N, C-alpha and C positions, 0 to 999 in steps of 0.2 A: 437440532441441528446449530451448526454457528457458521457464519459466514463472514470467510476471511477474503479484502480487497489489497488489491495491492493498484497503487494510483500511479498515472506515466502519461504518458500519449503514444497513440496508436504509431506503428509504421514502422520501416527499418532505419529510417531516418535518425529516430529517437533511442534506439536500442543504445545501451551501454551508457545514456546520457546521464549527470545528474539528480533531470528529472524524476526519472524510472526505476530508480532504485527500490522505489514500491512494486511496481510487475518483477524486479527478478526476484525480491523476497518471496512472492507468494510461488514463482514457480520454482524456487530453489524447497520451499516446502511440499510443492505436489511432487515433483521430482523424488523428493525426500521418501516419498510414503505411497509409491508407486502409480502418481496419476499424472493423466496428460491432459493438460488445459486446449481444449480445441472444438469444443461446442458454441455455436454460435446462437444468442439470444441474451434479451435483459440490454440489447444495446454492448454488448460486452463477449471476449472469449471464458468461454466458464468449462468446469467439471465437480463432478459430487465424487467425491470420496469419503478415507476414515485416516483418521489422526490416532491413533491408539484407542482402535474401539471405538470415538466419537464421528458420529456423521459430520461433512463438512463440506459445506460448498466453495469452491475456490472461483472470484469474477478477476477479472484485470475490463477493465472498461474500458469500450474504443470510441467513444468520444472524445473529446480533446479536454484535458485536465479541468474546465472552468465550467465543464458540463458531468462532470463525475455523479452526481447527486441523482440524474433521471437512473442513472446503471443500476444504485443500489437502491433506489426506492423501490424498482420494478422489480429485481430478483427477493427484495426483503415481501413486497405484498405477494409476490409468488408464492412465496413458500410459505406466508402468513408469521415471518418472524419478527423479532421486535430488535429498536436499538441496543439493546442489550447484549443480544446474538451476533452485534457486531466488532470487529477488530477492522482498522484501516491501516497500512504498512505504506509509509511517503516520507517525501523527503523535507527535511528541515533545514534554513537558512540560518535560523538562531541557534545552531547545535554547533559545536567543531566539529570537525572533518573526523567520522567513527564513532563517533557519540552516539548512544542509543538513548533512551529514554520514552518507558512504556504511561501512555497517559490514560486516564480519563476526566470526562466531562469537561474538557479545557476548550478554550476559543479557538479558532480558525488562525491568526497567529499571520493572516496576512496569503494565507497559504490557499490559492482558489479552488482546488478539489478540496480542501474539506470544507472550504465556506460553502461550497456548493451540496454538500453531502449535509451539513448544518441546515443549509435552509430545506432539501426535497423532505428530509425527514421533522425538521421544526426543534429539534434536539440534540443538544450535542452529549448525551445520556450514551456514548460507545464509546469504544477501547480505540488508541491510537498507538501502534507503532510508529515513532517520531525519527527520523534516522538522520544527522548531522551530514551535511555537504561544506556545510563551513561557507565561507561569507564573498562575494567577488572581490579583488584588488580595488581603490579605490576608482580607477579610471574603467574599470569593465562594469558595462549595464548587467544586473542582473537577471534578465531575461538570456543573454546571450551566455553567463556564465550556467545559469541553471541546465541546458538546451548544450551545452559542452561535456565531451569525454570527460572522465577521469584522468590523471596524468600518470603514468607508471607511478613515481613513486608514491603517488598514492594508495595503489593500486592492494597492499598489504591490508590496510587501513580498512577498506573499503571489503576485502573480505571478510575480515574478523565481526566489522559492523551488520553485512551481510549473516552470519551465522549466529550472532546476538539474536538479531530479531527473530531469525526462523524458531529459536531455541523458546525465547518469548511468547511468541504466538504457539510454540507446542505444548507449553505450561498449561497457555492458557483454557487452552481446547480438550486437554487433558483434566484438565480441575471443573470445568465444569460438566463434567458428563456423568 
């Protein structure tokens, strides 16, 4: 079984924001494979399903970003999975808008959700789908930027980025089968 986690903040107020692209990717992946993420547990919304015949646990932590590690640890422990069975989808300020990077054993680079996961697991040995959201303009603060929605002119790049991220996760899940 593989665990795919989308990082974001819970609640309607954060839907569609830059910081929630991880949620968006995992929801799209689940939808594509006929899975509805609606169960409550592991401090998350979650569901079990299948991707290409492989068992998958879909997880959307309902803690705030900097507490995501607790939710991931709970799910891994319950299903007796290791960090090698984990892939995390999240936003990345250091990548240009629309750029996607598949990573393994990299540092948090200031991302509090990733940092929390590394702290709770005691390792960086898990996969990540990093999705570029760009950087704020010089005068805009980072927190306000990541919690803001994408502009209309950015939607095409965000859609392509989401599709690429879903494809990377599907490939990883199928290869590991």
